[in-house]
VEXVOKE-789694 format. One line per field, with one value per atom (N, C-alpha, C): x negated, y negated, z negated; residue number from 1; residue in one letter. Coordinates in steps of 0.02 Angstrom, whole numbers, padded with zeros to 5 digits, always signed. Layout:
<rs>
x: (X|...)
y: (Y|...)
z: (Z|...)
n: (NUM|...)
res: (A|...)
</rs>
This chain:
<rs>
x: (+00042|+00020|+00040|+00063|+00081|+00023|+00001|-00056|-00044|-00066|-00064|-00134|-00160|-00228|-00225|-00256|-00259|-00307|-00286|-00326|-00396|-00404|-00469|-00518|-00494|-00537|-00576|-00566|-00599|-00631|-00677|-00708|-00751|-00759|-00796|-00856|-00915|-00976|-00977|-00988|-00988|-01060|-01081|-01149|-01144|-01196|-01202|-01216|-01219|-01232|-01301|-01347|-01414|-01416|-01358|-01351|-01380|-01385|-01403|-01340|-01331|-01272|-01268|-01207|-01198|-01226|-01216|-01247|-01259|-01308|-01324|-01291|-01286|-01257|-01220|-01154|-01116|-01121|-01116|-01120|-01061|-01075|-01023|-00976|-00918|-00869|-00801|-00764|-00695|-00651|-00587|-00538|-00532|-00508|-00500|-00449|-00399|-00348|-00379|-00422|-00455|-00501|-00534|-00579|-00540|-00484|-00443|-00415|-00394|-00370|-00426|-00487|-00544|-00560|-00551|-00561|-00512|-00448|-00397|-00404|-00433|-00446|-00512|-00546|-00608|-00664|-00666|-00718|-00775|-00764|-00815|-00820|-00876|-00886|-00886|-00856|-00858|-00924|-00961|-01026|-01022|-00980|-00971|-00900|-00877|-00808|-00807|-00751|-00734|-00701|-00691|-00653|-00578|-00558|-00488|-00462|-00399|-00369|-00304|-00284|-00219|-00179|-00112|-00070|-00015|+00004|+00065|+00104|+00164|+00201|+00164|+00120|+00087|+00011|-00017|-00090|-00115|-00172|-00208|-00278|-00303|-00368|-00406|-00468|-00509|-00527|-00528|-00546|-00620|-00636|-00707|-00739|-00801|-00839|-00892|-00914|-00963|-00942|-00941|-00927|-00983|-00994|-01042|-01005|-01020|-00991|-01016|-00974|-00995|-01034|-01021|-01057|-01101|-01164|-01211|-01191|-01190|-01178|-01244|-01265|-01329|-01325|-01369|-01368|-01384|-01353|-01367|-01436|-01470|-01535|-01532|-01480|-01472|-01409|-01416|-01357|-01314|-01250|-01203|-01215|-01206|-01210|-01143|-01144|-01084|-01104|-01055|-01068|-01100|-01073|-01100|-01173|-01190|-01258|-01306|-01283|-01325|-01339|-01287|-01297|-01344|-01337|-01381|-01452|-01462|-01530|-01561|-01520|-01544|-01538|-01525|-01522|-01472|-01415|-01360|-01384|-01427|-01452|-01453|-01436|-01440|-01512|-01522|-01589|-01619|-01581|-01606|-01623|-01579|-01591|-01597|-01578|-01583|-01521|-01470|-01410|-01373|-01347|-01306|-01232|-01213|-01143|-01115|-01051|-01012|-01048|-01071|-01110|-01068|-01097|-01067|-01121|-01100|-01147|-01173|-01236|-01261|-01296|-01277|-01313|-01374|-01434|-01495|-01494|-01488|-01475|-01399|-01367|-01293|-01265|-01207|-01174|-01164|-01150|-01139|-01203|-01260|-01324|-01352|-01308|-01328|-01348|-01345|-01362|-01311|-01334|-01290|-01281|-01229|-01216|-01253|-01317|-01360|-01399|-01429|-01471|-01524|-01553|-01610|-01589|-01523|-01501|-01451|-01438|-01390|-01423|-01410|-01435|-01378|-01387|-01341|-01356|-01304|-01312|-01253|-01268|-01213|-01174|-01112|-01070|-01101|-01128|-01157|-01215|-01259|-01314|-01288|-01239|-01211|-01179|-01142|-01112|-01164|-01217|-01270|-01307|-01320|-01355|-01309|-01245|-01196|-01213|-01209|-01218|-01289|-01336|-01405|-01451|-01505|-01557|-01597|-01637|-01678|-01724|-01752|-01796|-01758|-01699|-01658|-01635|-01617|-01591|-01648|-01708|-01765|-01749|-01714|-01695|-01717|-01760|-01787|-01773|-01749|-01736|-01799|-01789|-01844|-01880|-01842|-01872|-01849|-01889|-01871|-01813|-01762|-01704|-01728|-01705|-01727|-01673|-01678|-01633|-01662|-01629|-01657|-01646|-01687|-01676|-01630|-01603|-01563|-01605|-01669|-01713|-01722|-01728|-01735|-01672|-01614|-01551|-01544|-01564|-01563|-01608|-01668|-01716|-01685|-01654|-01622|-01563|-01526|-01469|-01488|-01549|-01571|-01574|-01578|-01581|-01513|-01459|-01391|-01354|-01368|-01336|-01260|-01223|-01150|-01131|-01070|-01043|-01029|-01018|-00998|-01040|-01072|-01108|-01089|-01057|-01040|-01102|-01108|-01166|-01177|-01123|-01130|-01161|-01165|-01193|-01268|-01295|-01364|-01416|-01404|-01452|-01455|-01407|-01404|-01419|-01433|-01446|-01519|-01562|-01633|-01645|-01699|-01715|-01772|-01761|-01810|-01876|-01931|-01997|-02012|-01980|-01990|-01961|-01918|-01890|-01939|-01989|-02036|-02090|-02116|-02168|-02232)
y: (-00184|-00218|-00179|-00213|-00182|-00189|-00134|-00138|-00094|-00118|-00078|-00049|-00019|+00006|+00081|+00120|+00192|+00205|+00249|+00262|+00286|+00327|+00357|+00313|+00256|+00217|+00162|+00152|+00097|+00121|+00170|+00194|+00140|+00144|+00094|+00127|+00101|+00126|+00103|+00150|+00134|+00136|+00078|+00072|+00070|+00094|+00088|+00015|-00003|-00073|-00096|-00050|-00068|-00072|-00069|-00074|-00015|+00043|+00105|+00147|+00184|+00227|+00276|+00290|+00339|+00406|+00424|+00485|+00474|+00509|+00505|+00561|+00619|+00676|+00719|+00717|+00676|+00602|+00560|+00488|+00465|+00422|+00399|+00350|+00375|+00335|+00339|+00284|+00281|+00261|+00275|+00248|+00173|+00135|+00063|+00050|+00095|+00086|+00092|+00143|+00151|+00092|+00066|+00010|-00053|-00066|-00124|-00117|-00057|-00045|-00060|-00037|-00049|-00124|-00161|-00234|-00265|-00247|-00277|-00255|-00196|-00174|-00202|-00243|-00277|-00227|-00172|-00121|-00127|-00164|-00169|-00241|-00255|-00318|-00302|-00345|-00336|-00364|-00323|-00342|-00361|-00326|-00341|-00322|-00353|-00344|-00318|-00287|-00275|-00338|-00342|-00397|-00387|-00329|-00310|-00336|-00357|-00380|-00343|-00342|-00316|-00374|-00369|-00424|-00400|-00442|-00434|-00499|-00506|-00569|-00630|-00621|-00679|-00678|-00626|-00620|-00589|-00614|-00583|-00567|-00508|-00488|-00450|-00471|-00434|-00367|-00314|-00249|-00246|-00222|-00215|-00158|-00167|-00113|-00086|-00128|-00107|-00137|-00096|-00120|-00095|-00132|-00109|-00104|-00053|-00045|-00100|-00123|-00173|-00142|-00078|-00043|+00010|+00014|+00063|+00134|+00179|+00250|+00286|+00318|+00353|+00413|+00416|+00473|+00538|+00591|+00657|+00680|+00717|+00743|+00816|+00851|+00922|+00930|+00945|+00952|+01012|+01006|+01059|+01118|+01178|+01238|+01244|+01227|+01233|+01265|+01291|+01321|+01269|+01209|+01156|+01142|+01136|+01121|+01178|+01241|+01297|+01290|+01276|+01268|+01210|+01155|+01097|+01115|+01149|+01171|+01212|+01257|+01303|+01273|+01208|+01169|+01197|+01221|+01246|+01298|+01344|+01397|+01462|+01516|+01583|+01595|+01618|+01630|+01695|+01733|+01795|+01787|+01754|+01749|+01677|+01628|+01558|+01529|+01569|+01544|+01493|+01440|+01391|+01409|+01463|+01481|+01524|+01512|+01556|+01573|+01521|+01532|+01556|+01600|+01626|+01626|+01644|+01656|+01727|+01738|+01806|+01810|+01859|+01873|+01916|+01891|+01927|+01996|+01996|+02057|+02060|+02110|+02112|+02112|+02082|+02080|+02150|+02198|+02266|+02298|+02267|+02292|+02245|+02203|+02158|+02088|+02074|+02006|+01955|+01896|+01843|+01789|+01749|+01693|+01633|+01628|+01573|+01547|+01489|+01459|+01509|+01546|+01590|+01656|+01670|+01734|+01727|+01666|+01655|+01616|+01639|+01603|+01599|+01553|+01548|+01605|+01638|+01693|+01691|+01703|+01707|+01771|+01773|+01832|+01897|+01897|+01960|+01985|+01940|+01962|+01984|+01947|+01965|+02034|+02048|+02114|+02168|+02153|+02202|+02218|+02168|+02179|+02214|+02196|+02229|+02229|+02287|+02295|+02319|+02302|+02327|+02272|+02292|+02244|+02227|+02174|+02157|+02214|+02250|+02306|+02361|+02378|+02431|+02412|+02349|+02326|+02305|+02299|+02273|+02204|+02164|+02096|+02050|+02002|+01958|+01885|+01844|+01774|+01738|+01692|+01653|+01610|+01587|+01548|+01578|+01569|+01593|+01551|+01583|+01546|+01509|+01446|+01405|+01354|+01328|+01274|+01208|+01175|+01113|+01054|+01003|+00939|+00897|+00844|+00796|+00768|+00754|+00726|+00774|+00839|+00888|+00891|+00888|+00888|+00824|+00767|+00704|+00709|+00737|+00744|+00787|+00843|+00885|+00850|+00811|+00775|+00726|+00699|+00652|+00685|+00752|+00789|+00794|+00777|+00784|+00718|+00667|+00602|+00606|+00561|+00561|+00546|+00566|+00553|+00480|+00442|+00372|+00329|+00279|+00230|+00160|+00121|+00053|+00009|-00041|-00086|-00119|-00135|-00169|-00124|-00059|-00012|-00006|-00021|-00003|-00032|-00092|-00122|-00085|-00042|-00008|+00067|+00090|+00161|+00176|+00139|+00155|+00219|+00252|+00314|+00297|+00308|+00292|+00327|+00290|+00320|+00371|+00364|+00414|+00481|+00485|+00549|+00588|+00554|+00588|+00622|+00678|+00713|+00673)
z: (+01164|+01224|+01286|+01334|+01397|+01445|+01472|+01518|+01578|+01635|+01695|+01706|+01653|+01654|+01638|+01679|+01667|+01610|+01565|+01505|+01521|+01570|+01584|+01623|+01649|+01692|+01657|+01593|+01559|+01494|+01498|+01436|+01404|+01339|+01301|+01268|+01281|+01250|+01177|+01130|+01059|+01034|+01008|+00980|+00904|+00872|+00800|+00784|+00721|+00701|+00724|+00738|+00763|+00839|+00872|+00945|+00983|+00950|+00984|+00990|+01045|+01050|+00991|+00968|+00914|+00936|+00999|+01026|+01101|+01126|+01197|+01236|+01206|+01242|+01194|+01195|+01242|+01223|+01273|+01262|+01220|+01171|+01125|+01160|+01179|+01215|+01180|+01182|+01158|+01216|+01210|+01257|+01244|+01293|+01282|+01227|+01220|+01168|+01098|+01089|+01024|+01008|+01060|+01049|+01028|+01061|+01043|+00972|+00955|+00887|+00836|+00850|+00805|+00800|+00855|+00854|+00805|+00812|+00769|+00696|+00684|+00615|+00588|+00629|+00610|+00594|+00632|+00622|+00672|+00726|+00779|+00803|+00834|+00871|+00945|+00985|+01057|+01082|+01120|+01145|+01219|+01257|+01329|+01349|+01404|+01428|+01499|+01517|+01587|+01614|+01679|+01708|+01699|+01679|+01669|+01601|+01600|+01537|+01524|+01461|+01441|+01413|+01417|+01397|+01350|+01303|+01264|+01275|+01247|+01257|+01230|+01180|+01150|+01156|+01186|+01185|+01250|+01273|+01328|+01302|+01318|+01294|+01348|+01360|+01407|+01375|+01417|+01391|+01374|+01314|+01297|+01337|+01357|+01389|+01342|+01294|+01244|+01177|+01125|+01057|+01011|+00957|+00906|+00839|+00802|+00735|+00690|+00645|+00596|+00539|+00525|+00472|+00504|+00482|+00509|+00488|+00536|+00522|+00527|+00472|+00472|+00519|+00568|+00615|+00579|+00601|+00573|+00595|+00552|+00571|+00591|+00569|+00586|+00628|+00692|+00735|+00714|+00725|+00709|+00756|+00729|+00771|+00807|+00872|+00914|+00979|+01014|+01080|+01126|+01127|+01169|+01152|+01087|+01068|+01084|+01080|+01102|+01176|+01216|+01288|+01302|+01266|+01275|+01257|+01200|+01181|+01237|+01266|+01318|+01388|+01392|+01454|+01504|+01477|+01518|+01569|+01546|+01589|+01550|+01584|+01555|+01534|+01474|+01448|+01473|+01513|+01541|+01615|+01654|+01726|+01751|+01710|+01730|+01762|+01774|+01807|+01764|+01795|+01757|+01758|+01790|+01801|+01745|+01727|+01684|+01619|+01583|+01523|+01464|+01424|+01363|+01309|+01249|+01193|+01199|+01183|+01174|+01107|+01067|+01005|+01024|+01014|+01032|+00998|+00932|+00895|+00888|+00918|+00917|+00846|+00839|+00773|+00745|+00788|+00765|+00736|+00751|+00725|+00672|+00643|+00589|+00610|+00675|+00698|+00676|+00658|+00635|+00688|+00679|+00725|+00698|+00716|+00694|+00754|+00745|+00798|+00821|+00773|+00788|+00820|+00824|+00852|+00909|+00932|+00986|+01042|+01103|+01163|+01214|+01261|+01317|+01365|+01389|+01437|+01485|+01549|+01597|+01583|+01605|+01592|+01619|+01681|+01705|+01661|+01639|+01595|+01527|+01501|+01436|+01439|+01493|+01501|+01510|+01548|+01560|+01495|+01454|+01390|+01341|+01343|+01302|+01228|+01198|+01126|+01110|+01154|+01146|+01119|+01088|+01068|+01131|+01128|+01187|+01209|+01161|+01178|+01213|+01186|+01216|+01287|+01295|+01360|+01408|+01382|+01421|+01450|+01408|+01426|+01369|+01385|+01334|+01352|+01305|+01320|+01345|+01390|+01419|+01366|+01317|+01262|+01196|+01146|+01079|+01053|+01026|+00999|+00936|+00929|+00873|+00856|+00795|+00774|+00799|+00845|+00873|+00827|+00837|+00802|+00846|+00817|+00856|+00913|+00899|+00951|+01009|+00995|+01049|+01091|+01059|+01097|+01139|+01111|+01149|+01210|+01200|+01255|+01310|+01291|+01342|+01374|+01334|+01361|+01416|+01413|+01465|+01533|+01534|+01597|+01631|+01593|+01617|+01608|+01651|+01641|+01650|+01616|+01623|+01695|+01712|+01780|+01792|+01738|+01746|+01699|+01726|+01686|+01711|+01669|+01688|+01682|+01726|+01725|+01657|+01621|+01557|+01504|+01517|+01468|+01474|+01532|+01547|+01499|+01473|+01427|+01360|+01347|+01282|+01288|+01348|+01359|+01373|+01342|+01346|+01307|+01323|+01287|+01240|+01175|+01124|+01139|+01133|+01144|+01090|+01032|+00979|+00996|+01048|+01068|+01111|+01138|+01181|+01139|+01164|+01125|+01122)
n: (1|1|1|2|2|2|3|3|3|4|4|4|5|5|5|6|6|6|7|7|7|8|8|8|9|9|9|10|10|10|11|11|11|12|12|12|13|13|13|14|14|14|15|15|15|16|16|16|17|17|17|18|18|18|19|19|19|20|20|20|21|21|21|22|22|22|23|23|23|24|24|24|25|25|25|26|26|26|27|27|27|28|28|28|29|29|29|30|30|30|31|31|31|32|32|32|33|33|33|34|34|34|35|35|35|36|36|36|37|37|37|38|38|38|39|39|39|40|40|40|41|41|41|42|42|42|43|43|43|44|44|44|45|45|45|46|46|46|47|47|47|48|48|48|49|49|49|50|50|50|51|51|51|52|52|52|53|53|53|54|54|54|55|55|55|56|56|56|57|57|57|58|58|58|59|59|59|60|60|60|61|61|61|62|62|62|63|63|63|64|64|64|65|65|65|66|66|66|67|67|67|68|68|68|69|69|69|70|70|70|71|71|71|72|72|72|73|73|73|74|74|74|75|75|75|76|76|76|77|77|77|78|78|78|79|79|79|80|80|80|81|81|81|82|82|82|83|83|83|84|84|84|85|85|85|86|86|86|87|87|87|88|88|88|89|89|89|90|90|90|91|91|91|92|92|92|93|93|93|94|94|94|95|95|95|96|96|96|97|97|97|98|98|98|99|99|99|100|100|100|101|101|101|102|102|102|103|103|103|104|104|104|105|105|105|106|106|106|107|107|107|108|108|108|109|109|109|110|110|110|111|111|111|112|112|112|113|113|113|114|114|114|115|115|115|116|116|116|117|117|117|118|118|118|119|119|119|120|120|120|121|121|121|122|122|122|123|123|123|124|124|124|125|125|125|126|126|126|127|127|127|128|128|128|129|129|129|130|130|130|131|131|131|132|132|132|133|133|133|134|134|134|135|135|135|136|136|136|137|137|137|138|138|138|139|139|139|140|140|140|141|141|141|142|142|142|143|143|143|144|144|144|145|145|145|146|146|146|147|147|147|148|148|148|149|149|149|150|150|150|151|151|151|152|152|152|153|153|153|154|154|154|155|155|155|156|156|156|157|157|157|158|158|158|159|159|159|160|160|160|161|161|161|162|162|162|163|163|163|164|164|164|165|165|165|166|166|166|167|167|167|168|168|168|169|169|169|170|170|170|171|171|171|172|172|172|173|173|173|174|174|174|175|175|175|176|176|176|177|177|177|178|178|178|179|179|179|180|180|180|181|181|181|182|182|182|183|183|183|184|184|184|185|185|185)
res: (M|M|M|N|N|N|A|A|A|H|H|H|V|V|V|S|S|S|Q|Q|Q|G|G|G|H|H|H|W|W|W|P|P|P|V|V|V|L|L|L|V|V|V|L|L|L|N|N|N|A|A|A|D|D|D|F|F|F|R|R|R|P|P|P|L|L|L|S|S|S|Y|Y|Y|Y|Y|Y|P|P|P|L|L|L|S|S|S|L|L|L|W|W|W|S|S|S|W|W|W|Q|Q|Q|D|D|D|A|A|A|I|I|I|K|K|K|A|A|A|V|V|V|F|F|F|L|L|L|D|D|D|R|R|R|V|V|V|N|N|N|I|I|I|V|V|V|A|A|A|H|H|H|Y|Y|Y|D|D|D|Q|Q|Q|A|A|A|V|V|V|H|H|H|S|S|S|P|P|P|T|T|T|L|L|L|Q|Q|Q|M|M|M|Q|Q|Q|L|L|L|P|P|P|S|S|S|V|V|V|V|V|V|S|S|S|L|L|L|K|K|K|S|S|S|F|F|F|V|V|V|K|K|K|P|P|P|T|T|T|T|T|T|H|H|H|P|P|P|A|A|A|F|F|F|T|T|T|R|R|R|F|F|F|N|N|N|V|V|V|F|F|F|L|L|L|R|R|R|D|D|D|R|R|R|F|F|F|A|A|A|C|C|C|Q|Q|Q|Y|Y|Y|C|C|C|G|G|G|S|S|S|P|P|P|E|E|E|D|D|D|L|L|L|T|T|T|F|F|F|D|D|D|H|H|H|I|I|I|I|I|I|P|P|P|R|R|R|S|S|S|K|K|K|G|G|G|G|G|G|Q|Q|Q|T|T|T|T|T|T|W|W|W|E|E|E|N|N|N|V|V|V|V|V|V|A|A|A|A|A|A|C|C|C|S|S|S|P|P|P|C|C|C|N|N|N|L|L|L|R|R|R|K|K|K|G|G|G|N|N|N|L|L|L|T|T|T|P|P|P|V|V|V|Q|Q|Q|A|A|A|K|K|K|M|M|M|F|F|F|P|P|P|R|R|R|Q|Q|Q|H|H|H|A|A|A|F|F|F|A|A|A|P|P|P|T|T|T|V|V|V|H|H|H|Q|Q|Q|L|L|L|H|H|H|R|R|R|N|N|N|G|G|G|R|R|R|L|L|L|F|F|F|P|P|P|P|P|P|N|N|N|Y|Y|Y|L|L|L|H|H|H|D|D|D|S|S|S|W|W|W|L|L|L|D|D|D|Y|Y|Y|L|L|L|Y|Y|Y|W|W|W|D|D|D|T|T|T|E|E|E|L|L|L|D|D|D|P|P|P)
</rs>
């Protein structure tokens, strides 16, 4: 299909078969090209459209703005240990000084002292605090994380994600971006 559409300007919200987003943070989005491919492979239903269309010599199709999967994908209950998810758990703030700038990983118990790279031993730290703590334990450095490091649930990450809304929300998405009451304490 030939389109005069910029790839980044027409993101498509992807819903599970139960019409809930696959993820809230990051928000489950596909490019319009991936969404159209999924339509032709009969993997999704189109729920809402943009006013924009793409054309081929024999076909015109409105760009989807919201699609739902035809098969339900069971949501994960244990989030992956990733740098992004650690930052999300820690609300994108240094656990020593609170700064949101220049975040890195900090091993509370340094690896050289037997500390492991786990949810319970890693926190977000700004570069200056990480350098200041260096290869020391919290007691040696007199630096203690603001919150106890823990393995978050998907619900806890979703709750934190609500504090950081996406930069772009199309009007057609708003009916599907409610926040489940079960996510609230």
